[in-house]
N, C-alpha and C positions, 0 to 999 in steps of 0.2 A: 424561443426566448423562455428560462427558467420560470415557473409558477412556485408558489409556496408548497403545493400537493405533490411535486416532484421530489421533496424530501419524505415523503410517503410510499408505499406500496403501490406499484403499477400493475393492472391488468395484463397477464401474459399469455400470450397464444400458446396451446398445447404445443408440444415438441420436445425432441430431445436435446435441444439446447435452452429452453425455456428457462431462464432464473433469474433474478436479481440478486444482486450482492453488495455488501459495505463493506468499507475497511477504515480503520483508524491505527495510528502508530503513537508512540510516545518513546521518545529515545532519550536514553540517560548515560551519557558516555563517562561522566564523573563516578558512575557504579558500576560501569562496563556491562549495562543492559540495555536492549532491546524488547519494548512491549509490542506483540503484533495481535491485533484482533481483527476478525473477520468472520463474517456471518453471511448467510443465504437463505433463499427461498425459490422453488420452484414453482411451476404452473400449477400443481395437483398441491399447494400450500404444505409441503415438506420441506423442514426446514433443517439447517445445520450449523455449526459454528468451527473455527479454530483459533483457540487462544494459546499464545506463547510467551513465556518470556525467557530469553535466551542471552548466553554470553557469545565469545566469538567460536567458530568453526563447529556450527550447529549444537554449541551446548544447550540442552534443553533443560533448564532448571525449572519451569514448570510448562505444560503441555496438556492440551484437550482438545480432542477432534470429536465431533458427533455428526451424524447426518440422518435424515429422513425423518426427522420428527415432526409428526403433524402439528401445525399452529392454528388450523382454521381460519379466521379472518382477522387472526393479531396483527397490527399494524405496528410501523415503526416508532411511534409516539408511545408504544408500551410493548415492547417485544421482550421475548424471553425465549430464549435455546437452551435447555440444560442448566449449567451452573450461568449462563452470561444473559445480561439484561441490557437493554438498551431504550433512551427515551429521546425523540426529536422532539423538543418542546418547544422551541423559537423557532419554525421552520426555515430552512437555509441560513439557519445563523447559529442557532445552539444544539448540542447534541451531549446527553449524559450517558454513562455506560459504566458497566462493572461486571466484575466475574469473583466468584466464589468457589474453592473447588480444591482439589488435591495438587501437590506440586511434584518434583523430583522426577520431570517427565523424561522418557527416553525416545529414541529414534521411532520406537513401534508405537507410541502413543500410551504407553503404559505410564503410570504415574503414582508418587508418593502422598504426602500429606502438607497441606498449607500455604495456598495463596489467595489471595483476595486483591482486588483492585476498583478503584472508584476514580473515575475522572470526568471531567467537563471541558468540552470543546467549546469556543468561542471564534466563529470566522474572524478574521482579520481583513477580510475585503469580501466582496461578493461571491457568489458561488460562479464558477466559470463552467460550461459547458462545450463538451469538444465540437458540437454543432458550429460552433463561432470558429473554428479554425479553418482554413484555406482548405485542407485535406478532408473537414467534416469528421464525423465519428462513423468509422466502419461498422457496418450492421452486425459484423460476426465478433465483435468486440461488445457493442451494446447498441441499443435502439439510442439512445442517447446517454452520455455519463458526464458528471460534474465532478470536479475536483476544488478544493478548497483549503488553504492554510488556514491554523487557528491558532490561540494561545490556549493551552491545554494546562490545568490545575487538577490536584488529585492526590492520592496515596496510592502506593503499591505495599503490600505485606506479604513478604517472600519469607518462610520458614521461620516466622517471629521476627522478621527485620523488618522495621518499619522505614519506608521511603517514600518521604512527602515530594512532591515534584510542583513547580510553575515555571513552565518552559512554552515552547512552541511545538506542533504537531501538525497532523494531516490527517483530510478524511475523504473518502471519495466513495458514492453509490456506481454501480455498474448496473447495467441492463443485461438481456440477453447476451450469452457468450457462447464461443464455438471455438473451444481452447484448441482443436486439431487443424483448423485453418490458418493458425499461425505458426510462422516459421521463428524469428526470434526477435526479441525485443529489451530496449532499455525503457525503464519508468523511473524517474528520478523527481523527488521532492525535497526541496531544501527551504530553510528559514534562518534569516539572519536578523533576527528578532521580528518583532511584530510588522514592521513597516518595508520589509526586502524579502521576498520571497518567490519561489517559482514552481512549477510543475511542467515536467518535458516526458511527452512517450514517443519513442522514436520505433517504429513497427515496421518490420518487413512481412508482407503476407502476401500469398498469389503473385509472386513477382515483383513486387511494388513496395516501394519506401515511402511510408507517410510520417508527418509531423503533427504533434498535439501538444496541447497545453498553452502554459499562461506566463508572462513576468509581471509582478506586482512590485512596482518601485516607485516612489516620489508622489505617492496617493495615486497612482495610475495603473489600471489592470488592461494588459494588452495582449493579443492572441500571438503564440509564436509562430514564426515565419520559417524558420532555418535553425538547424543545430547542427554543430561538430563535436564529435566524440573520440576521445582517446582514453581507453579504459587498460586497466593492468589486472593479472590473474594470477593465481597461485597454483601449486602443483595439483589442485582438486579442480581447476577450472572455475573458481570461485573468485569473484573481482575483489581486488584488495584497493584499487584507486582509481579516481576518475578526473577528467580536466574535461569541460565542456564550454562550449561558447555558444550563446542563443541570442539568435536575432528576432525582433519582435515587430508588430504590425506598428508600432509607434515609431520603428527607425532605431530604436536602443539596441546596443551590444553588451549581453552581460556576460561575466565570466564565473564559472564556478570551479571548485575543486573539492575533492572527498578524499578520506583516508578511511577504511574499514576498521571497524573496532569490535564489531558482531556480526553474527551472520545466520539467518536459518534456511534450511532447504527442504523444499517438499515437492512433491508430484503434482499435476494436475492434469485431467483429460487422460488419453490413453499414450502419449508420447512424449509429453513437455515436464521439463523441470523447473521450477522457480528457484531462484538465489536472491534473498532479501539480506541487504547488506545494511547494517546500521553505521553511520559514519560521522565523524568530524571532518569541519573542512571549511571552506570560504565562500562567499558570494560577494564579488565585486571587492575583493579584499578584507572582507567584514565575516568574523567566526561566526560560522554557521552550522546547525544540524542539518544531517543529508541522509535520505534512504535512497537506497540505490538498488532498484531492484534488475536483475537480468533474467531473462525467460529463453530458454534452449530446447529443442529437439534433446531428448534424453541420450540418443546413440552420439549426437555430436559432441555433446559435453563430456561424454566419456571418453570419445577418441581424443579429446582436444586434453583431457586430463592424462592419458595415456602418453601422448607426445610429451607433454610437461615432464613426466618422469622416466623420459628416454626411452619407452616402450612405443613400439609401432601397432 
């Protein structure tokens, strides 16, 4: 069972995969933008961040990535790495974060000038940890991991353009991760307002398929039991759409659809690529914001892209 201290740093055993990381998103389809905020720290208290504001097809309107920054005993209630800061104030409930720095990013991580963000995430239900799923939380993705849909308010300033927002979003903390044990996966978060949301991870690793996450509807939070997905891809093997049916432990069936409007691509570990799609869609027929992440072996993704383009 989660405790408030689980929203702070955990003691990590030394080793090549020892790290703890946190993720937050803001989807702004009316502006054709997705905000992606990711920060991490290893067992030696070396931290990093990845901050991006993207349009479609990996168009990086702002991009910053740093790693290996010494942070000592700094905790997530007063976190700072480069131009990114984070405050977990009301533990397991509220997080505020921000970034200030150059914009105009490119695929190689270089950037020009002019981006800032301030956002406050307030959970719309209790945090859900994957240990509550029938398949548990595999040790190679986290010691344990929790997910939480949120109401998000704040403002993005991009190249002098001010974009206030009052919307929904998602946050998740991870634990120790061995990227190269994973074969492929789909991770989906979606919200149709504050009262209807879900998170699903469909994971293939070590020859097994596992399912993780929750559905929150009608005031009740229940663990995912089964999921069926049908995704569509473009010539780059970047996902363009999704239909998903989720069955939960309360016996409910929930239908989700998604259509991409923004995409960020980056590599992780020695062999994986992550494709992050910001989408509009529906949950149970209600308009929804959906984040659809697909993770692939890079050689497999490249092979499928070649086939999509008529090359072998």
